[in-house]
C-alpha positions, 0 to 999 in steps of 0.5 A, spaced: 439 169 312 437 173 306 429 175 305 426 170 300 431 164 302 429 157 305 432 156 312 437 151 313 437 146 318 444 142 319 447 139 325 454 141 327 461 138 329 464 142 335 468 142 341 464 141 348 465 149 349 462 151 342 456 147 343 452 153 346 453 158 341 451 154 336 444 151 339 443 158 341 445 162 335 446 157 329 452 157 324 453 162 318 446 164 318 443 156 318 439 153 324 444 148 328 438 144 333 443 138 333 452 138 335 456 132 335 461 133 340 469 132 339 470 126 344 476 130 348 477 123 353 483 120 349 487 114 351 493 119 355 491 117 361 493 109 360 500 111 358 500 114 364 497 108 367 502 104 364 508 108 366 506 108 374 505 101 374 512 100 370 515 104 376 511 101 381 514 094 379 521 097 378 520 100 386 519 093 387 524 090 384 530 096 386 534 097 392 536 103 396 534 110 395 532 109 387 527 104 390 523 109 395 523 114 388 521 110 383 515 108 388 514 116 389 514 116 381 509 111 381 504 114 386 505 121 382 503 118 375 497 113 379 495 120 381 495 124 375 492 119 371 487 118 376 485 125 375 486 126 368 481 120 367 476 124 372 476 130 368 475 127 362 469 122 364 465 129 366 460 130 361 455 137 362 449 138 359 447 144 358 440 146 360 434 145 355 439 140 352 439 133 352 444 129 350 445 122 346 448 116 349 451 111 345 455 105 347 460 102 342 456 105 337 449 104 339 444 109 342 442 106 350 439 112 352 439 120 353 442 124 358 438 130 361 441 137 363 446 137 368 453 133 370 454 126 368 460 122 368 462 117 362 468 113 366 468 107 360 472 110 354 466 106 349 461 111 352 460 117 349 455 122 346 453 122 340 449 128 339 446 134 344 439 136 341 436 143 343 429 140 346 427 146 349 427 152 344 421 153 338 426 153 332 424 158 327 423 155 320 421 160 314 419 157 307 418 162 301 414 158 296 415 161 289 410 160 283 404 157 287 398 156 282 391 159 284 384 155 283 385 159 276 392 156 275 396 163 276 402 162 279 403 167 285 410 170 285 411 167 292 407 165 299 412 166 306 411 161 310 413 161 318 413 155 322 415 154 329 417 147 331 421 144 337 424 136 338 421 133 342 424 126 342 431 127 341 432 120 340 427 118 334 430 125 331 437 122 331 436 115 330 431 115 324 432 122 319 438 127 322 438 135 321 440 135 314 435 130 312 430 133 316 431 140 313 430 136 306 424 133 308 420 139 312 422 143 306 418 138 301 412 137 306 411 145 306 411 146 299 406 141 298 402 143 304 402 151 301 401 149 294 394 145 296 392 151 300 394 155 294 390 151 290 384 152 293 384 160 293 382 164 287 387 170 285 383 176 287 383 173 294 390 171 294 391 176 300 386 173 304 392 168 305 396 173 309 394 171 317 389 167 315 388 160 320 393 155 318 391 151 323 389 144 319 396 145 315 399 145 322 396 138 324 397 136 317 405 137 318 405 134 325 402 128 323 407 128 317 413 130 321 411 126 328 414 120 327 421 124 327 421 126 333 419 133 332 412 138 333 410 144 329 408 148 334 405 155 331 405 156 323 402 163 319 402 165 313 405 172 313 406 175 306 403 173 300 406 176 293 402 177 286 404 177 280 407 183 277 402 184 271 396 182 276 399 186 282 398 192 276 391 190 275 389 190 283 393 197 283 388 199 279 382 195 281 385 198 289 385 205 286 378 204 284 376 201 290 379 207 293 375 213 289 370 208 290 370 208 297 371 216 298 365 217 294 361 212 298 364 216 304 362 223 301 355 220 299 355 217 307 356 224 310 351 227 305 346 222 307 348 223 314 347 231 313 341 229 310 338 225 315 340 230 321 336 236 317 331 232 317 332 229 324 331 237 326 325 238 323 322 232 326 324 234 332 322 241 331 315 238 329 315 234 335 316 240 339 311 244 335 306 238 336 307 238 343 306 245 344 299 244 340 298 238 344 299 241 350 295 248 348 289 243 347 290 239 353 290 245 357 283 248 353 281 240 354 283 242 361 279 248 362 273 246 358 272 240 362 272 245 369 267 249 366 263 243 364 264 240 371 262 247 374 256 247 369 254 240 371 255 242 378 250 248 378 246 244 374 246 238 379 245 244 385 239 247 381 237 240 380 238 238 387 234 244 389 228 243 384 228 236 387 229 238 395 222 243 393 218 238 390 220 233 395 217 238 400 211 240 396 210 232 395 211 231 403 206 237 404 200 235 399 202 228 402 201 231 409 194 235 406 192 229 403 194 225 409 190 230 414 184 231 409 184 223 408 184 223 416 178 228 416 174 225 412 176 218 415 173 221 422 167 225 418 165 218 415 166 215 422 162 221 425 156 220 419 156 212 421 155 213 428 149 219 426 146 215 421 139 214 425 139 221 427 140 222 419 135 217 417 130 221 421 132 227 419 132 225 412 124 222 413 122 228 416 125 232 411 121 228 406 115 229 410 115 237 410 117 237 403 111 233 402 107 237 406 110 244 403 109 240 396 101 238 397 100 245 399 103 248 393 100 243 388 095 246 383 087 246 384 083 243 377 079 247 373 074 244 369 071 248 364 067 245 359 068 247 351 063 243 348 056 245 347 050 242 348 050 240 340 057 237 343 061 242 338 067 246 340 068 254 338 074 256 336 073 263 340 072 259 346 078 255 346 082 261 345 079 265 351 081 258 355 087 258 354 089 265 355 086 265 362 089 258 364 095 261 366 092 267 370 088 263 374 094 258 375 098 264 378 092 267 382 091 260 385 098 260 387 099 267 390 092 265 394 096 261 400 
């Protein structure tokens, strides 16, 4: 089949020896899923059977050698007729195919692959159907309008189907009519799909998911005993003018892509440079952090050493203070004990002390009595009762001397 043409499905009439080739290879580029075999049996064996019966009757009626010869001839023709009947009754169905059996022209069943015997002349095989092969079918649809009503140049649709019910296929539609039905159903499905796509996105149909179309075709063709096993859209061709426009767009898109790649490389280069600067800054920062941490550790060690020295000095001072305090406390305690003992001794010798005190008082009184001044009476007044100034002055000068003499005299 040439490219851009629909696949053709037909049925062929052929002898039993040609069935295998037609089912597997087709005929003149056309698909042949059904072959009508030629009946090869005929009725020649009936003639031989009648001739054998005639010779048998002759052998019965005749006498002598002619009777024996007629009997042998009857047996020979009877054997030949039976062998002829046996050979013509053999039907061999190829593996992967199914024979449709009919009786008096009415379909009565199917014959599976293998050897079968049809003894009766009115039993025959009307068709041999390929029921195992997934038959490929190509359908290029032209002038499919898109959502903007732009007719696409063509959409190539490819599917595979398999005949699952040979009786329904042969009885209801046949291969020739199925070709018309399948091409019509495929065109309708493709045109419905293209109506949903914008022209600029038409290439998206290539390799897109067509599971819904496969299900739709399976439902439409299921009543004919056919099941769709696979489908896809391998190619989409746009109109020539639109292809030129699309080529221009693709050129611009390529230039834009090249510019974007160049910009991406420039941006990446700049980012790498910035990252290197950042890494360098990080290393410098880390080195400074290490230095600061080392200085901080040194300062901590110095502070710790100073604190330790101060704590040692404070401990020493504290110990000195505590020792001095303990000595002073011990001295105070000893002094207090001494005073306590002295107080106890004073309390015990109180009477002695009171006696000694009374005695000393007496001694002091006696000494004071002995040392007491003697009174001197001086008359300073005359007979007339007047006091002269001269006498008063002389008395004032003599009194101290008299007192001193009195004191020294004892």
